C-alpha positions as CSV (number, residue, x, y, z in Angstrom):
1,M,0.0,0.0,0.0
2,G,1.4,3.4,-1.0
3,G,1.5,6.6,1.0
4,F,-1.5,8.0,-0.6
5,E,-3.5,4.8,-0.1
6,I,-2.8,4.9,3.7
7,V,-4.1,8.5,3.8
8,L,-7.1,7.5,1.7
9,L,-7.8,4.6,4.0
10,L,-7.8,6.8,7.0
11,V,-10.1,9.3,5.2
12,V,-12.7,6.7,4.1
13,Q,-12.7,5.2,7.5
14,R,-13.4,8.5,9.3
15,C,-15.4,10.4,6.7
16,E,-19.1,10.8,7.6
17,G,-20.3,11.4,4.0
18,D,-20.9,8.9,1.3
19,T,-18.5,10.4,-1.2
20,V,-14.8,11.2,-1.1
21,V,-13.4,13.5,-3.7
22,C,-9.7,13.1,-4.4
23,G,-7.0,14.6,-6.7
24,Q,-5.8,11.5,-8.2
25,G,-4.5,12.2,-11.7
26,S,-3.5,15.7,-11.3
27,D,0.2,15.1,-11.1
28,E,0.0,12.7,-14.0
29,L,-2.0,15.1,-16.1
30,F,-0.1,18.2,-15.4
31,Y,3.4,16.8,-15.2
32,G,3.7,17.3,-11.5
33,Y,6.3,14.6,-10.8
34,H,10.0,15.3,-11.3
35,K,10.3,12.1,-13.4
36,F,8.5,13.9,-16.3
37,R,11.3,16.5,-16.4
38,V,14.2,14.0,-16.4
39,R,13.2,10.6,-17.9
40,E,9.7,10.2,-19.1
41,P,8.8,11.7,-22.5
42,D,5.1,12.0,-21.7
43,N,2.5,11.1,-19.2
44,R,0.7,8.3,-20.9
45,D,2.4,5.4,-19.1
46,S,1.8,7.0,-15.6
47,L,-1.9,7.7,-16.5
48,R,-2.3,4.1,-17.7
49,K,-0.8,2.7,-14.5
50,L,-3.0,4.9,-12.4
51,Q,-6.2,4.0,-14.2
52,D,-5.4,0.3,-14.6
53,S,-3.8,-0.7,-11.3
54,V,-3.8,2.0,-8.6
55,L,-7.3,3.5,-9.0
56,P,-9.2,0.1,-9.0
57,R,-7.6,-0.7,-5.6
58,E,-8.5,2.6,-4.2
59,V,-12.1,2.4,-5.5
60,K,-12.3,-1.0,-3.9
61,M,-11.0,0.2,-0.6
62,A,-13.5,3.1,-0.6
63,R,-16.3,0.7,-1.3
64,M,-15.3,-1.5,1.6
65,F,-16.3,1.4,3.8
66,G,-19.4,2.3,1.9
67,K,-17.9,5.3,0.1
68,E,-17.9,6.4,-3.5
69,L,-14.5,7.6,-4.7
70,V,-14.8,10.6,-7.2
71,T,-11.8,11.5,-9.3
72,P,-12.6,14.7,-11.2
73,Y,-9.1,15.0,-12.7
74,L,-9.6,11.6,-14.5
75,N,-12.9,12.9,-16.1
76,T,-12.6,12.2,-19.8
77,E,-13.1,15.9,-20.7
78,V,-10.5,17.0,-18.2
79,V,-8.0,14.4,-19.5
80,E,-8.6,15.5,-23.2
81,I,-8.1,19.2,-22.4
82,A,-5.0,18.6,-20.3
83,N,-3.5,16.4,-23.0
84,S,-4.2,19.0,-25.7
85,I,-1.8,21.4,-23.9
86,P,1.9,20.8,-25.0
87,K,4.2,19.3,-22.4
88,W,6.6,22.2,-22.5
89,I,3.8,24.5,-21.4
90,H,3.0,22.3,-18.4
91,L,6.7,22.1,-17.4
92,Y,8.0,25.6,-18.1
93,A,5.2,28.0,-18.6
94,G,2.5,26.7,-16.3
């Protein structure tokens, strides 16, 4: 379990509401990780990993506590808009 998943576990355990909104995908979409500057040419692999392996575990964890996990940064429209912005703008002009 990664660092964010531990925090998410604590939030879903203690949250009184039925919905937890998280920022998953923001670093991947907007090149927030240092690795994008030095070794990864784009964000596609990181987004794919997030959507295919990380997010399903987190959704399952939230459901175990009767919560719905909402990820607005992974909304199809948001992803399309973010991906339409050239990488150099994200890294150097954003």
